[in-house]
C-alpha positions as CSV (number, residue, x, y, z in Angstrom):
1,X,108.1,90.5,76.1
2,X,105.1,92.0,74.4
3,X,104.9,92.2,70.6
4,X,103.4,95.1,68.6
5,X,100.0,94.1,67.3
6,X,100.6,96.3,64.2
7,X,104.1,95.1,63.0
8,X,105.2,92.3,65.4
9,X,108.3,94.2,66.8
10,X,109.2,94.0,70.5
11,X,107.4,96.7,72.6
12,X,109.2,98.9,75.2
13,X,107.1,99.4,78.3
14,X,107.3,102.2,80.8
15,X,105.4,101.8,84.0
16,X,104.3,104.7,86.3
17,X,102.6,104.3,89.6
18,X,100.8,107.4,90.6
19,X,97.7,108.2,92.7
20,X,97.3,104.5,93.5
21,X,97.0,103.7,89.7
22,X,99.2,101.8,87.5
23,X,100.0,103.6,84.2
24,X,101.7,101.7,81.3
25,X,103.0,103.1,78.1
26,X,103.9,100.8,75.3
27,X,106.1,102.0,72.5
28,X,107.1,100.3,69.2
29,X,110.3,101.4,67.6
30,X,109.4,99.5,64.5
31,X,106.2,101.4,63.6
32,X,106.1,104.2,66.1
33,X,102.9,102.9,67.6
34,X,102.1,104.0,71.3
35,X,99.5,102.8,73.5
36,X,98.5,103.5,77.1
37,X,96.9,101.3,79.9
38,X,95.6,102.4,83.2
39,X,95.3,99.5,85.7
40,X,95.6,97.1,82.8
41,X,92.7,98.6,80.8
42,X,93.4,100.5,77.5
43,X,93.2,104.2,77.8
44,X,93.7,107.2,75.5
45,X,96.5,109.6,76.0
46,X,94.2,112.7,76.9
47,X,92.6,110.6,79.7
48,X,96.1,109.5,81.0
49,X,97.3,113.1,81.1
50,X,94.2,114.3,83.0
51,X,94.6,111.4,85.5
52,X,98.3,112.2,86.1
53,X,97.4,115.8,86.6
54,X,99.7,118.8,87.1
55,X,102.4,116.8,88.9
56,X,103.8,115.6,85.6
57,X,104.0,119.0,84.0
58,X,107.3,120.7,84.0
59,X,107.7,123.8,86.3
60,X,108.2,127.0,84.4
61,X,111.2,128.9,85.7
62,X,109.0,132.0,85.7
63,X,106.5,130.3,88.0
64,X,109.0,130.0,90.9
């Protein structure tokens, strides 16, 4: 298990495979730090959201 670099608590990891890329979000319940990686490299959330695209956005009931 991975440990938070800020506080040492155990990190929760969520993996998403999308568009041939591996996205990983690490979250610390101890200090509320969240980090993202794309294919193992650190990434910032805006870049992750752009990479995932519209497929991850909820569909508005008015759009149907």
